[in-house]
N, C-alpha and C positions, 0 to 999 in steps of 0.2 A: 372628820379628822379632829383629833384632840390630843392633848399631851399634859403630863404633869412634870414638875421639876424635881420634887423630893418625894419619892424616888423618881428618877428620870425614866418615864415610860411614854410610849406613843400608842395611840389608838386609832383605828380606822373603822368606819361603819361598813359592816358586811353581814349578810344573812339576818337583816332586821335588828341588829344590835351592834354595839361597839366591841371590837375585838382587839386585844393587846397585840402589837406587832413587836417582835424582838429584832432589833437591828443586828446585822451581822458585823460584829466588831465596831469600828468607828464609822463605817460607811452606811449611811441611811439610804435605802434604795428608792424610797418614795419622795420625789422632789420637794413637796411642801415641808417634809421633815428636815430637809437640809437647811431651810430657812429657820426652822425652830432651833436647830443646833447652832446656826450662825448667831441667832439672837442671844442664846445663852452664852456662847463664846465671846460675843461682843460685850456683854455685861461683865464677864470675868476678865476682860481686857486681853483675850487671846488673839482676837482678830477684829478688824473693823466691821461695822454693821453693813449688810448688803443693802438695806434700805435706810438712808440717812434720816436724821430727825426731821428736817424740813419736809421731806417727802412723806414721812409717816404722819406728820401733822396735817398736811394738805389732804391726804386720803381720809383722815379722821374727820376733818371739817366737811368733806363731801358726804361721808356716811351720816354724820349728824344732820346735815341738811336734808338728806333723803328721808330720814325718820321724821324730821319736823314737817316736811312737805306732805308725807303720807298722813300724818296725824291731823294736819290743818286742812288737807284736801285742796291745796293750792301750791303754786310755784313759790319757792323760797330763794331769796338772793343770798349769795355768800358775801360776807363782809370781807373786803380785800385786806384787812389787817393793818391798814395805814392810818 
């Protein structure tokens, strides 16, 4: 799954390559694309973000720790931010 903003296009992996998906009007039928649309709309101030900033940062910290752990070959502690 991938997307571009300018122009707004959405892609999905199928048949060994990415294919452009044309949304039907404003309704995006593939659920992850609805989050992409929500993300754009929240930046434009049209609607609130489905995933608040604190949750996004928490997820990013976990992903960063996973990469660090894999590279180091050991467990990594998350800093609690305090």
